[in-house]
N, C-alpha and C positions, 0 to 999 in steps of 0.2 A: 836569356833568350837566344837560341842558336841563330846563326846567320842564315838567311835565305836568299834565293835569287832576287826576290822582290826587294829585299833590303839593300842588296848590292846595287840594283838599278836605282833605287831611291837615293842612295848615297851618291852615286855617280851623277844623277840629275842635279842634286844639291850642290856638289862641288864643282861640276863642270858647266853648270847652267845649260844643260843639254835637254833636248826634247826626248822624253822616254821612248817615243815612237821611232827615233833614229838609232836606238841602241839594240843591236842584234848580236847574235853569237859571233858574227864576222866583223863587228865594228873594231876598227883600229882606233884605240882610245886616244892616241896622240893626235889623230885627225880631228877629234872633237874637243881638244883643249887640255889633255892630260900633260902635266909637267911634274917635275920631281917634288915640288912643294905639295901639290894636290895629291900625288901618290902617297906621300908621307902622311897626309891628313887622313886619307882613306884607310891606310894600314892601321893607324892609331884607332880609328873607329872600329875596325873589324877585329883587332886584337881585343878591344874592350868587350866585344860580343863573343869572344872565345876562339877566334880564328888563330891558328898557329901558322903564321905567314911572315916572310921577311920582305924587305924592300926588293932585294935581288930576285926573289921568286916571281914577283909581279912585273918588275921592270924588264925581265928577260924577254917576255912576250906580252906586250900590252894589247892583247886582243880579248874582248869580253868573254868569248867561249873558253879560252885558255884559262882565264881567271876563274870562271865558274869551276873548272876542273881542279885548279890549285886550291881553291877555297872549299872544295867538297860540297858545293851546292848545286 
């Protein structure tokens, strides 16, 4: 099943224990609890879903809208 915006948000909510209502395209994910371990967990999930993404790709700009672009969703 291809990765969707809804799945990205659901995974972020799960890993960061965030409120989905606080996640917008402008959200700085470090501000809501993102760290390297959680980022690695997310990348593993998304690679399993078919995303071709690296740790560096997402760590470079941890903003939700930028991630949507990098993930192609």
